[in-house]
VMD Tcl script that draws the C-alpha trace (Angstrom):
set ca {
  {-28.61 19.52 -5.13}
  {-29.07 20.67 -1.33}
  {-29.91 17.71 -0.05}
  {-27.17 15.06 -1.72}
  {-24.58 17.67 -0.77}
  {-25.91 17.50 3.19}
  {-25.84 13.18 2.48}
  {-22.82 13.57 1.42}
  {-20.83 15.82 4.78}
  {-23.13 13.22 6.65}
  {-21.26 10.42 5.22}
  {-17.86 12.33 5.81}
  {-18.87 13.38 8.92}
  {-20.11 8.89 9.89}
  {-16.30 7.74 8.78}
  {-13.92 10.38 10.86}
  {-15.53 10.21 13.90}
  {-15.29 6.37 13.29}
  {-11.82 6.94 13.48}
  {-11.95 5.05 9.33}
  {-10.39 8.01 7.99}
  {-8.14 11.34 9.25}
  {-8.67 14.74 7.82}
  {-6.60 17.40 9.16}
  {-8.20 20.77 11.89}
  {-9.11 22.86 8.64}
  {-11.34 19.50 6.81}
  {-12.99 18.75 10.79}
  {-13.97 22.61 11.23}
  {-15.53 22.93 7.83}
  {-17.32 19.89 9.53}
  {-18.65 21.31 12.94}
  {-19.67 24.42 10.07}
  {-22.48 22.03 9.53}
  {-26.82 21.15 11.17}
  {-25.52 17.75 13.21}
  {-26.23 14.08 11.37}
  {-29.51 14.29 13.48}
  {-30.78 17.69 11.67}
  {-29.65 16.63 8.86}
  {-31.64 13.57 8.99}
  {-34.41 15.44 9.32}
  {-34.58 17.14 6.27}
  {-34.10 13.58 4.58}
  {-36.86 12.43 5.55}
  {-38.95 15.25 4.75}
  {-37.23 17.43 2.21}
  {-39.93 20.71 2.48}
  {-38.53 21.55 6.32}
  {-35.19 22.43 4.26}
  {-37.26 24.63 2.02}
  {-39.43 26.73 4.05}
  {-37.64 26.68 8.10}
  {-33.85 27.01 6.31}
  {-33.31 29.36 4.64}
  {-28.73 28.81 5.09}
  {-27.42 28.31 2.29}
  {-25.96 24.44 2.07}
  {-22.21 25.23 1.19}
  {-19.22 22.42 0.21}
  {-16.91 20.72 1.97}
  {-13.72 20.54 0.73}
  {-13.15 16.71 0.67}
  {-9.28 16.10 0.95}
  {-7.31 15.10 -2.06}
  {-6.23 11.97 -0.56}
  {-9.65 10.39 -0.19}
  {-10.67 11.38 -3.55}
  {-8.25 10.41 -5.53}
  {-10.95 7.95 -7.06}
  {-12.89 10.93 -8.64}
  {-10.67 11.81 -9.78}
  {-9.59 9.40 -11.62}
  {-13.41 8.41 -12.44}
  {-12.98 4.82 -11.14}
  {-16.36 3.38 -11.26}
  {-15.38 0.19 -10.13}
  {-14.90 2.02 -6.85}
  {-18.13 2.62 -6.91}
  {-19.67 -0.65 -7.69}
  {-17.70 -2.51 -5.16}
  {-19.17 -0.34 -2.69}
  {-22.99 -1.27 -4.01}
  {-21.91 -4.95 -4.04}
  {-20.68 -4.97 -0.40}
  {-23.27 -2.22 0.27}
  {-26.81 -4.82 -1.21}
  {-25.14 -8.66 -0.84}
  {-27.01 -10.88 -0.63}
  {-29.40 -8.69 -3.01}
  {-28.29 -10.71 -6.16}
  {-29.72 -11.63 -9.12}
  {-27.61 -15.47 -11.41}
  {-27.80 -14.91 -14.69}
  {-28.03 -18.94 -15.74}
  {-28.25 -20.36 -19.61}
  {-29.62 -16.07 -20.45}
  {-32.29 -16.33 -17.51}
  {-32.48 -14.49 -14.27}
  {-33.65 -15.66 -10.96}
  {-32.33 -14.53 -7.20}
  {-29.70 -15.94 -5.47}
  {-32.06 -16.69 -1.84}
  {-35.39 -18.07 -3.09}
  {-33.36 -19.18 -7.15}
  {-36.96 -17.42 -8.15}
  {-37.13 -16.44 -12.08}
  {-36.96 -12.76 -12.03}
  {-37.33 -10.39 -15.26}
  {-37.04 -6.16 -15.78}
  {-39.06 -4.13 -14.68}
  {-40.92 -2.36 -17.46}
  {-40.28 1.32 -15.95}
  {-36.19 -0.50 -15.49}
  {-33.45 1.64 -18.11}
  {-32.15 -2.53 -18.09}
  {-35.70 -3.65 -19.67}
  {-35.48 -4.93 -23.59}
  {-32.04 -5.59 -22.78}
  {-30.45 -8.82 -22.41}
  {-28.66 -10.00 -19.64}
  {-26.38 -11.26 -21.04}
  {-25.05 -8.47 -22.86}
  {-25.00 -5.97 -19.22}
  {-23.18 -8.81 -17.32}
  {-20.55 -8.07 -19.39}
  {-18.19 -11.18 -18.89}
  {-19.08 -11.44 -14.89}
  {-21.70 -13.52 -13.81}
  {-24.22 -12.18 -11.19}
  {-26.17 -8.33 -11.59}
  {-26.91 -6.40 -8.45}
  {-30.49 -5.28 -7.58}
  {-32.19 -2.37 -4.98}
  {-35.96 -3.32 -5.01}
  {-38.24 -6.27 -6.22}
  {-42.37 -6.32 -7.02}
  {-44.71 -8.59 -8.04}
  {-46.91 -7.49 -10.42}
  {-49.84 -9.41 -12.00}
  {-49.29 -11.56 -15.38}
  {-50.52 -8.89 -17.84}
  {-50.08 -5.87 -16.43}
  {-48.54 -3.03 -18.53}
  {-47.25 0.44 -18.26}
  {-48.02 1.66 -14.65}
  {-45.99 3.13 -12.78}
  {-43.76 2.80 -9.47}
  {-45.81 4.09 -7.36}
  {-48.64 1.89 -8.66}
  {-47.00 -0.77 -8.71}
  {-46.99 -0.85 -4.78}
  {-49.84 -1.28 -4.01}
  {-50.28 -4.40 -6.93}
  {-49.01 -7.18 -4.57}
  {-50.64 -10.09 -4.57}
  {-50.73 -12.89 -3.69}
  {-51.54 -14.18 -6.96}
  {-48.46 -12.08 -8.81}
  {-46.54 -14.49 -10.51}
  {-44.24 -12.27 -12.70}
  {-41.10 -10.88 -9.85}
  {-39.51 -8.01 -11.69}
  {-36.18 -6.13 -10.63}
  {-36.07 -2.32 -10.14}
  {-32.97 -0.03 -10.66}
  {-30.31 -3.21 -11.53}
  {-26.89 -2.92 -12.27}
  {-23.60 -5.93 -12.52}
  {-21.64 -6.49 -10.53}
  {-17.86 -7.18 -10.90}
  {-16.95 -10.77 -9.13}
  {-14.02 -9.38 -7.61}
  {-16.29 -7.88 -4.74}
  {-18.37 -10.35 -4.38}
  {-15.51 -13.30 -4.02}
  {-13.20 -10.06 -1.99}
  {-16.03 -8.03 0.16}
  {-19.80 -10.00 -0.40}
  {-20.92 -12.94 1.97}
  {-18.79 -15.67 4.11}
  {-16.77 -17.24 1.35}
  {-15.65 -20.42 1.61}
  {-11.66 -22.01 -0.11}
  {-11.60 -25.07 -1.92}
  {-8.47 -26.58 -2.92}
  {-8.07 -30.61 -4.04}
  {-5.05 -31.41 -4.44}
  {-2.74 -32.02 -6.79}
  {-3.34 -36.21 -7.98}
  {-1.02 -38.45 -10.95}
  {-2.22 -39.38 -13.36}
  {-1.59 -42.54 -15.94}
  {-0.71 -42.18 -19.58}
  {-0.62 -45.60 -20.73}
  {0.17 -44.78 -24.76}
  {3.84 -43.79 -24.09}
  {4.36 -45.34 -20.71}
  {4.89 -41.89 -18.90}
  {2.82 -40.42 -15.95}
  {1.70 -37.06 -16.46}
  {0.87 -34.26 -13.59}
  {-3.46 -33.54 -13.84}
  {-2.99 -29.41 -12.70}
  {-4.52 -28.72 -9.05}
  {-7.73 -27.52 -9.75}
  {-9.90 -24.90 -7.46}
  {-13.70 -23.88 -6.37}
  {-14.69 -20.64 -4.40}
  {-17.88 -20.35 -2.29}
  {-19.74 -17.65 -1.34}
  {-22.29 -17.69 1.29}
  {-22.81 -21.72 0.13}
  {-24.19 -20.62 -3.50}
  {-22.32 -18.64 -6.03}
  {-19.79 -20.60 -7.22}
  {-16.95 -20.07 -9.00}
  {-14.10 -22.96 -10.82}
  {-10.67 -21.58 -10.72}
  {-7.44 -22.95 -10.53}
  {-5.72 -24.16 -7.26}
  {-3.57 -21.44 -7.08}
  {-6.16 -17.83 -8.19}
  {-8.27 -19.94 -5.25}
  {-4.88 -19.35 -2.54}
  {-4.46 -15.78 -4.04}
  {-7.97 -14.65 -3.46}
  {-8.13 -16.17 0.23}
  {-4.57 -14.45 0.87}
  {-5.52 -11.14 -0.07}
  {-9.31 -11.52 1.38}
  {-8.06 -12.34 4.49}
  {-5.32 -9.37 4.67}
  {-7.83 -7.15 3.62}
  {-10.81 -8.45 6.20}
  {-7.38 -7.64 9.16}
  {-6.41 -3.48 7.35}
  {-10.40 -3.35 7.64}
  {-10.40 -4.18 10.89}
  {-8.29 -2.10 11.98}
  {-9.66 0.76 10.76}
  {-12.53 0.14 12.41}
  {-10.47 0.35 15.79}
  {-9.00 3.77 14.64}
  {-5.24 2.79 14.28}
  {-3.18 3.29 10.50}
  {-2.26 -0.52 8.79}
  {1.22 -0.39 8.68}
  {2.65 -0.68 5.65}
  {1.94 -4.34 4.40}
  {-1.05 -3.86 5.04}
  {-1.32 -1.30 3.36}
  {0.39 -2.53 0.50}
  {-2.19 -5.89 0.03}
  {-5.32 -2.86 0.22}
  {-3.73 -1.03 -2.67}
  {-3.42 -4.84 -4.61}
  {-7.22 -5.51 -3.61}
  {-7.62 -1.66 -5.45}
  {-5.80 -3.40 -8.85}
  {-7.59 -6.30 -8.52}
  {-11.58 -4.54 -8.21}
  {-10.61 -2.29 -10.49}
  {-10.01 -5.11 -13.65}
  {-12.03 -6.57 -14.76}
  {-14.96 -10.11 -13.96}
  {-13.03 -13.19 -13.42}
  {-13.85 -15.70 -16.37}
}
mol new
graphics top color blue
foreach p $ca { graphics top sphere $p radius 0.5 }
foreach p [lrange $ca 0 end-1] q [lrange $ca 1 end] { graphics top cylinder $p $q radius 0.2 }
display resetview
């Protein structure tokens, strides 16, 4: 718990120092009382040092309410979106009940020690198309019942099975708004002649969203254009934040709209 609180304080300090978020003088004073980021990082890399060299208990820093709304609402979508943006392109694509890596299209299975072992991938994604992972490891065929530490020594060029460790479903909306390079394609309206009643009907426009030239989502044209506009304004708002400025009211409205979209279920 001590290490978790120290890392949480470190992350909050980074956001304040980068002017990405603004806090009052009371919160800044609380953050200044604690060890510097280098000391926190050293304790994180060497847990035993904090146990024997530091006798002072870690005090909890209260996060301002306006920065902690997602925690109060138990919004797991925010964590899912942050993990997707941070771990991309560590994705497993689900096709016909089988998983494969996004980068090299290698077949992957759940590791026997994973919480998702013996589960069907389609039951985990919940309507989505991908899973994100943290670790991939090669294991010789026939190897069973080994721990994670032992698996680090079992990597071999002749291994044929690739296992995923620490996996979780990812919302398609997070992929479209926060991940990779996205290309939006829209096929213009075309006329379709119907000979039965000698009338002419319009064929609806078809859109396609491509993430990193590999992930393809087939949507209607209006949906593609809507995601294009939303991603563009969200990126502009993030750039303004990174420059230490506050977005204007219009950009803030786009940010809240993006939050609403990210909190929805995966696109069909």
